C-alpha positions in Angstrom: 0.0 0.0 0.0 1.3 3.5 -0.9 0.4 6.8 0.5 1.4 10.2 -1.0 3.6 12.7 0.6 1.8 16.0 1.3 3.8 19.3 1.0 2.6 22.4 2.9 4.5 25.6 2.3 4.7 27.9 5.2 6.7 31.1 5.8 9.3 31.2 8.6 12.3 33.2 9.5 10.9 36.2 7.6 13.3 38.7 6.0 12.4 42.3 6.8 13.9 45.8 6.4 16.2 46.7 3.6 18.0 43.8 1.9 21.4 42.1 1.8 24.1 40.8 -0.4 26.4 43.8 -0.8 28.9 43.5 -3.6 32.6 44.1 -3.5 32.7 47.7 -4.9 32.0 50.9 -3.0 32.1 53.0 -6.1 28.3 53.1 -6.5 27.7 55.2 -3.3 29.5 58.5 -2.9 29.7 61.3 -0.4 26.5 63.3 0.1 27.1 67.1 0.8 29.6 68.1 3.5 30.2 65.6 6.3 29.3 66.5 9.9 29.5 64.5 13.1 26.3 62.8 14.2 25.1 60.0 16.4 24.1 56.7 14.7 22.1 54.1 16.6 21.9 50.6 15.1 19.5 47.8 16.2 19.8 44.2 14.8 17.2 41.6 14.7 17.0 38.1 13.3 14.7 37.6 10.4 12.1 35.8 12.6 11.2 39.2 14.1 8.4 40.6 12.0 9.0 44.3 11.5 7.5 46.7 9.0 9.2 46.5 5.6 11.3 49.5 4.6 11.1 49.6 0.9 14.6 50.8 0.2 16.8 49.8 -2.7 20.3 50.1 -1.4 22.7 48.0 -3.4 23.0 47.0 -7.1 24.1 43.5 -6.3 20.8 42.7 -4.6 17.2 43.5 -5.6 14.0 44.2 -3.8 11.1 43.0 -6.0 7.5 43.8 -5.4 4.6 41.4 -5.7 4.2 40.3 -9.3 1.8 37.9 -11.0 4.1 34.9 -10.8 5.3 35.6 -7.2 4.8 32.7 -4.8 1.8 33.1 -2.5 2.4 32.6 1.2 0.9 29.6 3.0 -0.4 29.5 6.6 2.2 30.2 9.2 2.9 27.6 11.8 3.3 29.5 15.1 5.1 26.6 16.8 7.8 26.6 14.1 8.1 30.4 13.8 10.4 31.0 16.8 14.0 30.0 17.3 14.5 26.5 18.8 16.9 27.3 21.6 19.9 29.6 22.0 21.9 28.2 19.1 19.4 29.8 16.7 19.7 33.2 18.4 22.3 35.9 18.4 25.1 35.1 20.9 27.8 37.5 19.6 27.6 40.3 17.2 30.1 42.2 15.1 29.2 45.5 13.4 31.5 46.9 10.8 30.8 50.4 9.4 32.5 51.3 6.1 32.6 54.9 4.6 32.0 55.7 0.9 35.8 55.6 0.2 36.0 52.1 1.5 37.7 53.1 4.8 36.5 51.2 8.0 34.9 53.7 10.4 34.2 51.1 13.1 34.8 47.4 13.7 33.0 46.7 17.0 32.5 43.2 18.6 29.7 42.7 21.1 29.7 39.6 23.3 26.2 39.2 24.8 25.6 37.9 28.3 22.7 35.8 26.9 21.3 34.8 23.5 18.8 37.2 22.1 16.4 37.5 19.2 17.3 41.2 18.7 19.9 43.6 20.0 20.1 47.4 20.3 20.6 50.1 20.3 24.4 50.1 19.7 25.5 53.7 19.3 28.3 55.2 17.2 29.6 58.7 16.5 30.1 58.9 12.8 30.5 61.4 9.9 27.0 62.3 8.6 25.7 63.4 5.2 27.0 60.3 3.5 26.0 56.7 2.7 27.6 53.9 4.6 27.9 50.1 4.2 27.1 48.1 7.3 28.4 44.5 7.7 26.8 42.3 10.4 28.3 39.1 11.6 26.7 37.0 14.4 28.1 34.0 16.1 31.4 34.2 14.2 33.3 32.0 16.6 31.2 28.8 15.9 33.2 25.7 15.1 32.6 22.6 13.1 33.5 19.2 14.4 35.3 17.2 11.7 35.1 13.5 11.0 38.4 13.1 12.8 37.0 14.7 15.9 39.0 18.0 15.6 37.4 21.4 15.6 37.7 24.1 12.9 36.2 27.6 12.6 33.1 28.0 10.4 35.0 30.6 8.4 38.7 30.7 8.1 39.1 34.4 8.5 39.9 36.7 11.5 37.2 39.4 11.4 38.9 41.1 14.4 41.9 41.9 12.1 39.8 44.3 10.1 41.4 47.6 11.2 39.5 50.9 11.8 41.0 53.6 9.6 42.2 51.2 7.0 40.5 50.0 3.7 37.9 47.3 4.2 38.9 44.0 2.5 35.7 43.8 0.4 36.9 41.2 -2.1 38.1 38.9 0.7 34.9 39.1 2.7 32.7 38.7 -0.4 34.5 35.5 -1.3 34.4 33.9 2.2 32.8 30.4 2.2 31.4 28.0 4.7 32.2 24.4 3.8 31.3 21.0 5.0 34.0 18.4 4.2 32.5 15.1 5.3 29.1 13.5 4.9 28.5 13.6 8.7 29.6 17.3 9.2 27.0 19.9 10.0 26.8 23.3 11.5 26.7 23.0 15.3 26.6 25.4 18.2 25.4 29.0 17.6 24.4 29.3 14.0 26.5 31.7 11.9 24.5 34.7 10.7 25.5 37.6 8.4 24.2 40.4 6.3 25.2 43.6 4.5 23.2 46.8 4.4 23.6 50.1 2.7 22.2 53.1 4.7 22.2 56.8 4.3 23.2 58.9 7.3 22.0 62.5 7.2 23.1 65.6 9.0 21.3 64.8 12.2 21.2 61.9 14.7 19.5 58.8 13.3 18.5 55.2 14.1 18.5 52.2 11.7 16.9 48.8 12.2 18.8 46.1 10.4 18.6 42.3 10.3 20.9 39.2 10.1 20.1 36.0 8.2 21.0 32.5 9.4 23.5 31.0 7.0 21.9 27.5 7.3 19.1 25.3 6.1 17.4 23.6 9.0 15.9 20.1 8.8 13.6 18.8 11.5 12.4 15.2 11.7 9.3 14.2 13.7 8.5 10.5 13.6 5.3 8.8 14.9 5.3 5.0 15.3 1.8 3.6 14.7 3.1 0.2 13.4 2.1 -1.6 16.6 5.6 -2.7 17.4 8.9 -1.2 18.6 11.2 0.2 15.9 14.9 1.1 16.1 15.9 4.0 13.7 19.4 3.3 12.5 20.1 6.2 10.1 18.9 8.8 7.7 20.3 10.5 4.6 19.6 13.7 2.7 20.8 13.8 -0.9 22.1 16.6 -3.0 23.2 18.9 -0.2 25.7 21.6 -1.0 29.3 21.3 0.2 29.9 25.1 0.3 28.0 28.3 0.5 29.0 32.0 0.7 29.4 33.4 4.2 27.5 36.6 3.2 24.3 36.4 1.1 25.4 36.8 -2.5 23.3 38.7 -5.1 20.2 37.9 -3.1 16.8 39.0 -4.2 14.0 39.5 -1.6 10.4 39.6 -2.7 7.8 41.5 -0.8 5.0 39.2 0.5 2.2 39.6 3.0 2.0 37.0 5.8 -0.9 37.2 8.2 -1.4 40.8 7.2 2.3 41.8 7.8 4.6 43.0 5.0 7.6 40.6 4.9 10.3 39.4 2.5 11.4 36.1 1.2 14.5 35.0 -0.7 13.5 34.3 -4.3 17.0 34.3 -5.9 20.6 34.0 -4.7 24.0 32.9 -5.9 25.9 29.8 -4.8 29.6 29.1 -5.7 29.9 27.8 -9.3 32.1 24.9 -8.0 29.9 24.2 -5.0 29.7 20.4 -5.3 26.9 18.3 -3.9 26.9 15.2 -1.7 24.6 12.9 0.4 24.5 13.9 4.1 24.3 11.2 6.7 24.5 7.4 6.5 22.5 4.2 6.9 23.9 3.8 10.4 25.1 6.0 13.2 21.7 6.4 14.9 20.1 4.2 17.5 16.8 5.8 18.3 14.2 3.4 19.7 10.6 4.3 18.7 8.2 2.6 21.0 4.9 1.5 19.6 2.5 4.5 19.7 5.3 7.0 20.5 6.4 10.2 18.7 10.0 11.2 18.6 11.6 14.5 17.4 15.2 14.1 16.3 17.8 16.7 16.9 17.7 19.4 14.2 20.2 19.1 11.4 21.8 22.3 10.0 23.2 22.2 6.5 24.1 24.7 3.8 21.9 26.4 1.2 22.0 25.1 -2.4 20.1 25.1 -5.7 20.7 21.7 -7.2 18.9 21.0 -10.4 19.0 17.7 -12.3 18.6 17.5 -16.0 15.0 16.2 -15.8 14.1 18.2 -12.6 12.8 15.0 -11.1 15.8 13.9 -9.0 16.9 17.0 -7.1 16.6 16.2 -3.4 15.7 13.0 -1.5 15.4 11.9 2.1 15.7 8.3 3.4 15.3 6.6 6.8 16.8 3.3 7.8 15.2 1.0 10.4 14.9 -2.7 11.2 16.9 -3.6 8.0 14.5 -1.5 5.9 15.1 1.6 3.7 12.4 4.1 2.9 12.6 7.2 0.8 12.4 8.7 -2.7 13.3 11.8 -4.7 11.4 15.0 -4.4 10.7 16.3 -7.9 10.6 20.0 -8.8 12.4 21.2 -5.7 15.6 22.9 -7.0 16.4 25.4 -4.4 16.9 25.5 -0.7 18.0 29.1 0.3 19.6 29.9 3.6 17.2 30.6 6.5 14.7 28.0 5.4 13.3 25.2 7.6 12.4 21.8 6.2 10.1 20.0 8.6 9.6 16.3 7.9 6.7 14.6 9.7 6.9 10.8 9.3 4.1 8.4 10.4 5.0 4.7 10.3 1.9 2.6 10.0 1.4 -1.1 9.9 1.4 -1.3 6.1 2.4 2.2 4.9 4.5 5.3 5.7 3.1 8.8 5.4 5.6 11.6 4.9 4.3 15.2 5.4 6.9 17.9 4.6 6.7 21.6 5.3 9.1 23.8 3.4 9.6 27.2 5.0 9.7 29.8 3.7 7.2 29.3 0.9 8.6 27.5 -2.2 6.0 26.9 -5.0 6.5 23.2 -5.7 4.3 20.2 -6.3 6.0 17.2 -4.7 4.4 13.8 -4.8 6.8 10.9 -4.3 5.5 7.6 -2.9 6.8 5.7 0.1 5.7 2.3 1.1 6.5 -0.7 3.3 
């Protein structure tokens, strides 16, 4: 007996305010009038925090697009999945780098928070006014990845503290930074890396700007219900066609204006990945030993991987998920799912029955796909 998988698309981790993905050049924003000293206050939120959209186009390398006829329509929001799941999905540390129009670093300030937060502010700076500025935001930069050999390495091989105030900002180096996973069992662990880049205009008087950071991760959650009438031992799971690398900063990102529950929000509709990214199968058919008692429901620990946009020739074998238990393997390909941008959450609800397995998958934020693979016992 076979049962179809049902896909519900829901928006989560909403992108608000401005947009990100600053390029390498600072030539496209020059001085405005005569500089004067002013106070600048910056607040930073994660993209879960729904705030009014500021419809401002600030950088040629990214685009804010309005609602158009073929724009994806939002689904129903799941409140229980709309909030960070623990402190690792919040801001634990924050670095704010302010760059002047001539490419000179005005400030490089690191903030170590006493506790994890959804939003932070106001952080105050005395800056030259009447000019545009580029603001780089880096949260949780010290996170490490545990390798297959058991050693630890930084998520990004770069010392952001070495960026000197009064010197030229290393735009090309920062734009090219990548996060990489080198083994099929590696994943992002600890406080998730977050980053963004915003262009703002500072006038001749004191001002305040509300900015956001975006998690540089795709989150997978697995909820398994055992209605088979017997105990089951889950041995492993795999996710195919995951990206080995992603850019540390969002690259050429396009955010589309959408309305979710009456609130103006943004979603990622286009973005760049490295041309040599490479794809692999995360996980294995062993390594887990999760006992599912008859009638029980188990939620596995979240898995944090990298954004990607794998597309097969026939668009029918892009991503797949498999589970392994009691000597059995269940899974199939998800057709017409070619992109998984950062800051999305894939929730896989699996119900194991006596003769069939029902998979119900929520893709957040909304991706207009029609997935209908079949799974059976």
